[in-house]
C-alpha positions in Angstrom: -26.9 29.4 120.8 -28.3 26.1 119.7 -25.7 23.5 118.9 -26.5 20.2 117.3 -25.2 17.1 118.8 -22.5 15.5 116.7 -23.7 12.7 114.5 -22.1 9.4 115.4 -19.7 7.7 112.9 -22.0 4.6 112.4 -24.9 6.9 111.4 -22.7 8.8 108.9 -21.5 5.5 107.4 -25.0 4.1 107.1 -26.3 7.3 105.5 -23.4 7.3 103.0 -24.1 3.6 102.2 -27.8 4.4 101.6 -26.9 7.3 99.3 -24.4 5.2 97.5 -27.0 2.5 96.9 -29.5 5.0 95.8 -27.1 6.5 93.3 -26.1 3.1 91.9 -29.3 2.3 90.2 -29.8 -1.3 89.1 -26.9 -3.8 89.3 -26.9 -4.0 85.5 -25.8 -0.3 85.3 -22.1 -0.3 84.3 -21.3 3.0 86.0 -22.7 5.0 88.9 -22.5 8.7 89.8 -21.8 9.6 93.4 -21.7 13.1 94.8 -18.4 13.4 96.7 -17.7 16.2 99.2 -14.5 18.1 98.4 -12.6 21.0 100.0 -14.0 23.4 97.4 -17.5 22.0 97.2 -19.2 18.8 96.2 -18.6 17.2 92.9 -20.0 14.3 91.0 -17.7 11.4 90.3 -18.5 8.6 87.9 -17.3 5.2 89.1 -17.6 1.6 87.9 -20.6 0.1 89.6 -19.1 -2.1 92.4 -21.9 -4.6 91.8 -20.7 -5.2 88.2 -16.9 -5.5 88.9 -15.8 -9.0 89.8 -12.8 -9.8 92.0 -10.7 -11.0 89.1 -11.3 -7.9 87.1 -10.4 -5.7 90.2 -7.2 -7.7 90.7 -6.3 -7.2 87.0 -6.9 -3.5 87.3 -4.9 -3.3 90.5 -2.0 -4.9 88.6 -2.3 -2.7 85.6 -2.4 0.4 87.7 0.6 -0.7 89.7 2.5 -1.4 86.5 1.5 2.1 85.1 2.8 3.6 88.4 6.1 1.7 88.0 6.4 3.0 84.4 5.7 6.6 85.6 8.5 6.3 88.2 10.9 4.8 85.7 10.1 7.7 83.3 10.7 10.3 86.0 14.2 8.8 86.6 14.8 8.7 82.9 13.9 12.4 82.5 16.5 13.3 85.2 19.3 11.1 84.0 18.9 11.2 80.2 17.3 14.5 79.6 18.7 16.6 82.4 15.4 17.5 84.1 16.5 19.6 87.0 15.3 17.3 89.8 18.4 15.2 90.6 17.8 15.6 94.3 14.6 13.4 93.8 16.7 10.5 92.5 17.1 8.7 95.9 13.3 8.8 96.5 12.5 7.7 93.0 15.1 4.9 93.0 13.7 3.7 96.4 10.2 3.8 95.0 11.2 1.8 91.9 13.0 -0.8 94.1 9.9 -1.0 96.3 7.6 -1.6 93.3 9.9 -4.4 92.2 9.6 -5.9 95.7 5.8 -5.8 95.3 5.7 -7.4 91.9 4.9 -10.9 93.4 1.8 -9.4 95.0 0.6 -8.1 91.6 0.8 -11.7 90.2 -0.2 -13.6 93.3 -3.5 -14.7 91.6 -3.7 -16.2 88.2 -5.6 -13.5 86.4 -4.7 -13.4 82.7 -6.1 -10.9 80.3 -9.2 -12.0 78.5 -8.8 -13.3 74.9 -7.8 -10.5 72.6 -7.3 -7.9 75.3 -3.9 -6.5 76.4 -2.4 -7.8 79.6 -0.8 -10.9 81.1 -0.7 -14.0 79.0 -2.3 -17.1 80.6 1.0 -19.0 80.3 2.9 -16.6 82.6 1.9 -18.3 85.8 2.7 -21.7 84.4 6.2 -20.8 83.1 9.0 -21.3 85.6 11.0 -18.6 83.9 8.4 -16.0 84.8 9.8 -16.0 88.4 13.3 -15.5 87.0 12.1 -12.4 85.1 10.5 -10.9 88.2 13.6 -11.6 90.3 15.9 -10.1 87.6 13.8 -6.9 87.6 14.1 -6.7 91.4 17.9 -7.1 91.1 18.1 -4.4 88.4 16.1 -1.9 90.5 18.2 -2.7 93.6 21.3 -2.0 91.6 20.0 1.3 90.5 19.1 2.2 94.1 22.7 1.2 95.2 24.2 3.4 92.5 22.1 6.4 93.4 22.7 5.9 97.1 26.4 5.7 96.6 26.6 8.8 94.4 28.5 11.8 95.9 26.9 14.3 93.4 23.6 13.4 91.8 24.1 16.3 89.3 27.5 15.0 88.1 27.3 14.1 84.4 29.6 11.1 84.8 27.4 9.7 87.5 24.4 10.3 85.4 25.9 8.4 82.5 26.7 5.4 84.7 23.3 5.5 86.3 21.7 5.7 82.9 23.5 2.4 82.0 21.9 0.8 85.1 18.6 2.3 84.2 18.8 0.7 80.8 19.2 -2.6 82.6 15.9 -2.0 84.4 14.2 -1.2 81.2 15.6 -4.3 79.5 14.0 -6.5 82.2 10.6 -4.7 81.7 10.7 -5.2 78.0 12.0 -8.8 78.0 9.2 -9.8 80.4 6.5 -8.0 78.4 7.8 -9.6 75.2 7.4 -13.0 76.6 4.5 -12.8 79.0 2.2 -9.9 77.9 -0.2 -9.4 75.0 -0.2 -5.9 73.7 
């Protein structure tokens, strides 16, 4: 039986880089299509051309995606507490995730990267306003309070607990909306 020698990792990396560059076309192309291997076969994935995405835009996208993830986590908690979705056992993990996202919020705003004129996103004045730090801190405190409430609960399915936890969740939402009302263009 003939067996091929394994290909060394640097050779695979180099080959992938060559294929990626070949697929990208010219730097002026806004998108590239790259064939990606998958467990059920190869598929084509369309990506923004890395040559046309600058660091500021990538940072803004990172922040926006992180905020969307935070919103999704909040909405999951909301479905359990307000609308009786049958996943109360997930509340500790979701509350932890929400608190961790609040702890990461300074990372999302570490660089002054406001939205372009007329586009939704962070307003240029956010980084200059000393109250912006207060809004971020208050959001962190609200998510920590929610986590404490969930961690202290004896019965996550208890309707009385869920009403009290919903009140705390309303505080989390209040901080999101207040910050967006003052520091975000919709």
